[in-house]
C-alpha positions as semicolon CSV with decimal commas, in nm:
position;residue;x (nm);y (nm);z (nm)
1;X;7,639;0,224;12,924
2;X;7,687;0,344;12,565
3;X;7,710;0,707;12,681
4;X;7,966;0,608;12,944
5;X;8,203;0,453;12,690
6;X;8,144;0,733;12,439
7;X;8,230;0,988;12,707
8;X;8,530;0,782;12,821
9;X;8,674;0,778;12,470
10;X;8,640;1,151;12,416
11;X;8,773;1,245;12,759
12;X;9,069;1,013;12,706
13;X;9,159;1,184;12,379
14;X;9,115;1,528;12,531
15;X;9,321;1,442;12,838
16;X;9,620;1,340;12,627
17;X;9,618;1,646;12,404
18;X;9,479;1,928;12,615
19;X;9,697;1,911;12,926
20;X;9,872;2,243;12,954
21;X;10,250;2,238;12,983
22;X;10,419;2,339;13,305
23;X;10,353;2,699;13,399
24;X;10,659;2,899;13,307
25;X;10,718;3,263;13,385
26;X;11,004;3,506;13,379
27;X;11,020;3,810;13,600
28;X;11,152;4,096;13,383
29;X;11,260;4,412;13,561
30;X;11,068;4,722;13,453
31;X;10,821;4,538;13,228
32;X;10,502;4,742;13,200
33;X;10,138;4,640;13,186
34;X;10,061;4,480;12,851
35;X;9,769;4,319;12,670
36;X;9,745;4,088;12,372
37;X;9,438;4,028;12,157
38;X;9,461;3,757;11,893
39;X;9,254;3,613;11,613
40;X;9,322;3,253;11,507
41;X;9,134;3,074;11,230
42;X;9,210;2,709;11,151
43;X;9,050;2,509;10,871
44;X;9,118;2,142;10,789
45;X;8,989;1,901;10,527
46;X;9,008;1,523;10,576
47;X;8,957;1,316;10,263
48;X;8,930;0,937;10,233
49;X;8,821;0,797;9,896
50;X;8,504;0,991;9,808
51;X;8,429;1,096;10,167
52;X;8,533;1,448;10,270
53;X;8,503;1,610;10,612
54;X;8,573;1,975;10,693
55;X;8,640;2,110;11,040
56;X;8,719;2,470;11,128
57;X;8,773;2,682;11,438
58;X;8,782;3,054;11,510
59;X;8,948;3,143;11,839
60;X;8,986;3,492;11,988
61;X;9,213;3,476;12,295
62;X;9,275;3,772;12,524
63;X;9,576;3,768;12,754
64;X;9,752;4,023;12,966
65;X;10,039;4,099;13,200
66;X;10,014;4,324;13,508
67;X;10,310;4,413;13,736
68;X;10,191;4,410;14,098
69;X;10,511;4,523;14,266
70;X;10,880;4,451;14,283
71;X;10,939;4,091;14,171
72;X;10,562;4,030;14,163
73;X;10,341;3,998;13,855
74;X;10,008;3,861;13,731
75;X;9,904;3,708;13,400
76;X;9,555;3,622;13,273
77;X;9,400;3,438;12,978
78;X;9,048;3,390;12,841
79;X;8,922;3,300;12,494
80;X;8,609;3,258;12,290
81;X;8,588;2,978;12,036
82;X;8,353;2,899;11,746
83;X;8,373;2,560;11,576
84;X;8,210;2,402;11,272
85;X;8,206;2,043;11,145
86;X;8,095;1,984;10,784
87;X;7,988;1,623;10,718
88;X;7,861;1,695;10,364
89;X;7,496;1,619;10,448
90;X;7,493;1,810;10,776
91;X;7,687;2,091;10,945
92;X;7,736;2,085;11,322
93;X;7,841;2,384;11,533
94;X;7,979;2,449;11,878
95;X;8,074;2,784;12,027
96;X;8,135;2,927;12,369
97;X;8,372;3,089;12,618
98;X;8,672;2,922;12,775
99;X;8,756;2,928;13,143
100;X;8,934;3,230;13,287
101;X;9,291;3,156;13,398
102;X;9,491;3,373;13,637
103;X;9,856;3,320;13,734
104;X;10,056;3,508;14,001
105;X;10,438;3,492;13,990
106;X;10,686;3,594;14,259
107;X;11,065;3,580;14,232
108;X;11,313;3,564;14,521
109;X;11,688;3,566;14,582
110;X;11,772;3,805;14,300
111;X;11,548;3,610;14,059
112;X;11,719;3,278;14,135
113;X;11,395;3,132;14,276
114;X;11,040;3,149;14,143
115;X;10,712;3,071;14,318
116;X;10,398;3,071;14,108
117;X;10,033;2,993;14,170
118;X;9,732;3,000;13,942
119;X;9,361;2,928;13,930
120;X;9,123;2,807;13,662
121;X;8,784;2,973;13,710
122;X;8,501;2,767;13,552
123;X;8,351;3,040;13,335
124;X;8,349;2,834;13,013
125;X;8,071;2,645;12,840
126;X;7,986;2,302;12,983
127;X;7,689;2,060;12,981
128;X;7,726;1,993;12,610
129;X;7,496;1,746;12,434
130;X;7,625;1,396;12,357
131;X;7,528;1,408;11,991
132;X;7,624;1,705;11,775
133;X;7,853;1,887;12,020
134;X;8,024;1,563;12,124
135;X;8,106;1,486;11,761
136;X;8,254;1,833;11,702
137;X;8,484;1,795;12,002
138;X;8,586;1,447;11,888
139;X;8,731;1,593;11,569
140;X;8,891;1,886;11,754
141;X;9,065;1,636;11,983
142;X;9,260;1,461;11,708
143;X;9,619;1,559;11,778
144;X;9,731;1,560;11,414
145;X;9,497;1,858;11,352
146;X;9,646;2,063;11,637
147;X;9,361;2,308;11,711
148;X;9,448;2,574;11,972
149;X;9,123;2,515;12,169
150;X;8,985;2,164;12,219
151;X;8,801;2,223;12,546
152;X;8,572;2,503;12,653
153;X;8,460;2,492;13,016
154;X;8,615;2,275;13,286
155;X;8,595;2,264;13,665
156;X;8,766;2,480;13,924
157;X;9,137;2,410;13,939
158;X;9,464;2,547;14,065
159;X;9,836;2,496;14,017
160;X;10,147;2,556;14,227
161;X;10,496;2,582;14,082
162;X;10,838;2,616;14,239
163;X;11,149;2,668;14,031
164;X;11,508;2,779;14,051
165;X;11,790;2,894;13,825
166;X;12,168;2,910;13,853
167;X;12,479;2,953;13,640
168;X;12,698;2,645;13,595
169;X;13,003;2,788;13,426
170;X;12,876;2,959;13,112
171;X;12,550;2,756;13,106
172;X;12,235;2,900;13,262
173;X;12,041;2,613;13,416
174;X;11,695;2,588;13,565
175;X;11,454;2,333;13,707
176;X;11,104;2,332;13,847
177;X;10,816;2,120;13,968
178;X;10,445;2,190;13,930
179;X;10,133;2,034;14,077
180;X;9,804;2,095;13,898
181;X;9,470;2,014;14,062
182;X;9,171;1,967;13,831
183;X;8,825;1,980;13,986
184;X;8,509;1,788;13,903
185;X;8,259;1,925;13,652
186;X;7,982;1,810;13,417
187;X;8,113;1,825;13,059
188;X;7,806;1,669;12,898
189;X;7,438;1,681;12,985
190;X;7,306;1,359;13,144
191;X;7,652;1,201;13,148
192;X;7,760;1,228;13,512
193;X;8,027;1,421;13,698
194;X;8,376;1,400;13,551
195;X;8,709;1,453;13,727
196;X;9,002;1,475;13,481
197;X;9,265;1,380;13,737
198;X;9,563;1,578;13,859
199;X;9,907;1,640;13,712
200;X;10,259;1,644;13,854
201;X;10,510;1,796;13,613
202;X;10,887;1,820;13,650
203;X;11,118;2,008;13,416
204;X;11,486;2,089;13,380
205;X;11,684;2,270;13,115
206;X;11,967;2,500;13,027
207;X;12,089;2,745;12,767
208;X;12,426;2,856;12,642
209;X;12,491;3,188;12,467
210;X;12,795;3,255;12,250
211;X;12,809;3,575;12,050
212;X;12,496;3,604;11,838
213;X;12,395;3,241;11,901
214;X;12,193;3,084;12,179
215;X;12,147;2,707;12,224
216;X;11,885;2,574;12,466
217;X;11,749;2,237;12,572
218;X;11,499;2,109;12,825
219;X;11,304;1,804;12,931
220;X;10,956;1,786;13,083
221;X;10,825;1,474;13,257
222;X;10,455;1,445;13,345
223;X;10,273;1,204;13,576
224;X;9,892;1,185;13,595
225;X;9,632;1,050;13,836
226;X;9,327;0,861;13,710
227;X;9,026;1,032;13,552
228;X;8,697;0,953;13,722
229;X;8,332;0,953;13,615
230;X;8,087;0,962;13,906
231;X;8,380;0,879;14,137
232;X;8,471;0,565;13,939
233;X;8,801;0,532;13,754
234;X;8,762;0,538;13,376
235;X;9,102;0,633;13,235
236;X;9,459;0,709;13,331
237;X;9,710;0,872;13,104
238;X;10,056;0,719;13,113
239;X;10,358;0,924;13,217
240;X;10,515;1,105;12,923
241;X;10,837;1,288;12,844
242;X;10,883;1,596;12,627
243;X;11,236;1,665;12,495
244;X;11,312;2,002;12,331
245;X;11,612;2,159;12,165
246;X;11,632;2,510;12,020
247;X;11,884;2,735;11,847
248;X;11,856;3,110;11,789
249;X;12,090;3,333;11,590
250;X;12,025;3,707;11,634
251;X;12,257;3,965;11,479
252;X;12,000;4,249;11,487
253;X;11,966;4,253;11,106
254;X;11,786;3,917;11,108
255;X;11,691;3,642;11,352
256;X;11,709;3,268;11,277
257;X;11,494;3,054;11,510
258;X;11,490;2,672;11,498
259;X;11,337;2,413;11,728
260;X;11,318;2,035;11,761
261;X;11,084;1,835;11,983
262;X;11,033;1,468;12,062
263;X;10,740;1,346;12,274
264;X;10,751;0,999;12,426
265;X;10,409;0,858;12,515
266;X;10,336;0,536;12,700
267;X;10,036;0,306;12,732
268;X;9,719;0,453;12,876
269;X;9,486;0,261;13,104
270;X;9,110;0,214;13,077
271;X;8,908;0,077;13,369
272;X;8,585;-0,123;13,386
273;X;8,285;-0,060;13,612
274;X;8,465;-0,221;13,906
275;X;8,774;0,002;13,879
276;X;8,970;-0,295;13,741
277;X;9,207;-0,253;13,446
278;X;9,021;-0,319;13,122
279;X;9,304;-0,251;12,875
280;X;9,637;-0,071;12,843
281;X;9,710;0,067;12,497
282;X;9,890;0,357;12,332
283;X;9,618;0,590;12,207
284;X;9,879;0,811;12,038
285;X;10,226;0,724;11,917
286;X;10,548;0,909;11,985
287;X;10,584;1,237;11,800
288;X;10,874;1,423;11,640
289;X;10,837;1,784;11,529
290;X;11,075;2,045;11,394
291;X;11,043;2,397;11,266
292;X;11,230;2,711;11,179
293;X;11,183;3,072;11,080
294;X;11,393;3,368;10,967
295;X;11,284;3,719;11,067
296;X;11,400;4,026;10,874
297;X;11,335;4,391;10,961
298;X;11,312;4,488;10,595
299;X;11,180;4,845;10,642
300;X;11,139;5,084;10,928
301;X;10,882;4,937;11,165
302;X;10,816;4,640;10,933
303;X;10,928;4,277;10,964
304;X;10,868;3,953;10,777
305;X;10,934;3,596;10,893
306;X;10,890;3,297;10,658
307;X;10,869;2,961;10,836
308;X;10,861;2,583;10,783
309;X;10,752;2,297;11,009
310;X;10,706;1,920;11,011
311;X;10,525;1,678;11,246
312;X;10,567;1,300;11,239
313;X;10,338;1,098;11,467
314;X;10,372;0,720;11,500
315;X;10,063;0,499;11,483
316;X;9,886;0,384;11,797
317;X;9,827;0,032;11,929
318;X;9,467;0,020;11,817
319;X;9,396;0,046;11,444
320;X;9,508;0,400;11,361
321;X;9,825;0,450;11,156
322;X;10,094;0,717;11,149
323;X;10,059;1,085;11,054
324;X;10,278;1,320;10,852
325;X;10,203;1,693;10,845
326;X;10,405;1,961;10,668
327;X;10,347;2,334;10,707
328;X;10,489;2,649;10,555
329;X;10,398;3,015;10,568
330;X;10,510;3,321;10,759
331;X;10,422;3,636;10,947
332;X;10,422;4,006;10,867
333;X;10,474;4,249;11,153
334;X;10,424;4,624;11,192
335;X;10,517;4,846;11,485
336;X;10,242;5,090;11,579
337;X;10,432;5,343;11,781
338;X;10,651;5,288;12,084
339;X;10,437;5,039;12,278
340;X;10,223;4,858;12,022
341;X;10,263;4,623;11,730
342;X;10,047;4,415;11,499
343;X;10,131;4,075;11,347
344;X;9,953;3,891;11,065
345;X;10,033;3,530;10,979
346;X;9,941;3,259;10,732
347;X;10,033;2,888;10,718
348;X;9,938;2,616;10,474
349;X;9,937;2,250;10,581
350;X;9,944;1,929;10,383
351;X;9,997;1,566;10,472
352;X;9,824;1,243;10,563
353;X;9,712;1,039;10,862
354;X;9,613;0,682;10,946
355;X;9,913;0,549;10,758
356;X;9,829;0,742;10,442
357;X;9,462;0,634;10,427
358;X;9,336;0,988;10,498
359;X;9,466;1,293;10,311
360;X;9,501;1,615;10,511
361;X;9,506;1,975;10,397
362;X;9,445;2,296;10,586
363;X;9,549;2,649;10,662
364;X;9,577;2,890;10,952
365;X;9,521;3,266;10,962
366;X;9,643;3,463;11,263
367;X;9,635;3,823;11,369
368;X;9,761;3,975;11,690
369;X;9,763;4,316;11,853
370;X;10,009;4,377;12,139
371;X;9,968;4,693;12,346
372;X;10,190;4,810;12,631
373;X;10,096;5,077;12,882
């Protein structure tokens, strides 16, 4: 019974944070085969009174784009992740490969319609132990830390997306709907078979371009089915809405990029052994985030882009208070010939969580190599 509730808690946290956004693709005429190899290192320190906890992650994602024919393309993604949790007296580790994801996109009607389908192949690490590895993932799943990888292996899954676009006056509008099926798998040894439930996602948005400026906005609404452990309901994430607004100013000499986001989260449901509702509480509060960057091409083949960001997360309906995270840093880019470029980035984070009871500090190092063929 203890393992069941421990597993339920972790899977609930992961379900809220790890759900991928709606698949979005854009068919670009003449785009060639391309690959992207990244390096992402995140390190965070949580400090409360005299207690200090450190958690870090190294992720190396590999993604690529392959044109398959006129108005037909494929994209893939796979990553390896290494994680460490420092509890002062003991250090816990977790590493492994993620699942392999493949997406096929096809446009119709002069790119006014898009049909997309993808699969999640269960190549990642599963059957983790419910002691050390469970505790590492519990820290990775805290949304105020915002790690790029909080799950390794999952079950077989697939998604189907249909979208369309049209011009309404001078505004380019688009909308789409996606269904994502998530299969059953065994995340932890001796803890039963887990099904994370399915997702239905609907989105709509538009953008307006005037001169050097472009203003865009969109809304995403997600609905989830119940998670199950050994075929019994354990958790259901509430519907949520994601509102986004962005502004870009590009005059060739420099590019200003700003974005605002507000996520509305409802009450999530936990079930007892008889599939009856046990409780309905907000596990995470609503979240506001904003950020901006300015990119300059300051020398031939070189660019620099300082950036700022802020995240404000309301407290939940249990006992955990609000979070405030501030970040600043930038990227340095270098073109390596006609079809390749390299980008290096650094960000420093500071803030607090649990209503100011826990101090946060951290940093992120990134490096990326983009190669076109």
